[in-house]
C-alpha angles and dihedrals in degrees: 000000000000103000117074114209120207116246122257111267090240137062104220115086125228118218114196124194115224122218144130092322095049113027101106122097090242094053094044089053090048091050090052091049089049091055112279111149097179138017129225124211111201111212091194087082136038136018132286089248092055093046092048089054092052092047088051090055091052093050091048090053089048090055092045095051100034091229123121110248122211121223123190118191111203115207117217097229128199100320110189117221138172120238131257131301127205086227135348114287133205115230112207124213111259094020124127116248129181132205113200146161094257108118095205116114114279131242137189092295104043147008139192116259109201094197109086093179089071096062094068094039100056124089132189111283096030117132125234118197121200134192097014092318096305090120123045126196128186118213115238098176140344134203134172091277108028145030117207116205144171120230108241097171116024134205145129117312127190139169123316097358117165123265125208125194106193099170100053137059099234112225093232131117115248089230118065123193088262090052091052091053090046091048091053088050092049092052092046088053091050095241112188097215133024118202117211113211129212095013110184105167141015090255089067090059093044091055092050091048090052092053094045092050095195094304091118138008117261125230119192116212113216107210104131130070090231089062092050090055091055097034098131093050091049093048091052088064101036128076092216141354137224127210094221100191097182103080091017087061090051097048095043127053107262093245091059095056099077096054090043089051091052091047092052093047092046094048093047091049092052092048093047095244120139111246128206123198112209149169131062093004094141097007096152090060089072085083105010131062093226133043130235119262089245091057092050090051091049092053092044093050091054088053094047088052089058102253112172094219143006121213136217117206121171089000091075100020102052108357129113093241109041097150092044090053092052091046090052091053088050092049093049091050093050092049094047093048091049089058108107089222094054096090091051095045095047088056095054084103107069115219117202119202117236118242094271133111091237093054092045092052093048091052091046092050092057090049094048091050089058095044100048099027097243116183099219147000114234118203128191108203141159101188099028094241093118090054093049091050091050091048093052089065090058095221118199093241136061119277108226109201122197116192136165090212116083090197090058092048090051095048092053090066091095095051121103116254097357124135107185124202122191107222142144116284121253125244103205145008096270092051089049091053096047094045092050091054093043094050093044089056095043093050092044097237092122143013140185114326094018124124125231127199109213125199121188145141129247124242088046118235094028112123115230096017099114104154108132130085117176133175115212136178124215116230131202090254091064091058092063113107095010128100134175 
């Protein structure tokens, strides 16, 4: 890639979902210009052919701009739904309602449940939530063919509405047959990240990792209480995590979601895993050009907590103002990061380096930046692990990442503070030093008189060998022949 694009003037990343409102090359380019750092492809909607076309547009923009573009493919997961109804029915509070294995259309007394694994898993007292939690049922009894319930919260129910089971670990694999086909497609399209939906247990993540085989990074979406309970185990196997507040907000009481969100962000930060906060962040901007004050505060709080990225769903995929929504995320991030208290707040979560040379050097780099007033950290990396370690420390300067692997540069698009450049590897220490200075100048992160903190591994090109930390100063001579 010949052109070097300047970094964003912010550290938090913006992940924008693409859809009917944003699938054209022109709109994707406009979203990037407005502030999108990464793009999400939602496999719950659309065809492989349509998604391949959109991915092609992103890769074409990447080539045009000379900046690695990050693509996340989000698998649908095992969405539970009730069967069909001849017409919508009204469930009354206190009424009896049965879910059974009879495929005939439902009525006000019963409905088909096309998920036989649930019949054996449910016990008396368990809650069933229908239609995004608008209807609540309480299980009275369950057999191999029917589940008898009492309606606790009534409402209108129609065909194929979603079903949530918050009190039970559902004996279902996190990857359906559709997900497996979609995963194959994602890997064939060289997606950078794959998001796994409705994770319940570490085994779900382990199975996905086995199928991916290192061809993409894996993000676990936390949207079920069972996953929250085993969060640390799940994060040990995942490359990143998402606070997916849609279904999480259905299965948990609303007042429990904020502390759970903070717990997930805090745990991910401590474990050095990138964390994305998602769902309804600027929901009103689906139909309005400006957000509510509460939404702005919600986004800002996620940033103050130290989230790596914030995500737009329908706002950018199907809303009337996709570019405005991305620009608003960008504006909020810039304002938050300009707050003098931001650096202190983002370090409320203490991160402790592991007993490795790489972790020790990353922690030292952040400290040296603060002590000597360096303008940037420059990382040479093959796998991206050095960059992620540096990011975990939340330094107060950009992290310029130089990597010979385009796949690594792309995957780092979800990591806080990182600006990745795909470039040839270096052969020796002197070349490392000169390339660091040259790239710092070309990207605009530093100029004459500025200090750089450089992290690398010797021998060069060997993954996991981070063992060098060097402080350098740029001179006027090094500016000659280079322009931004």
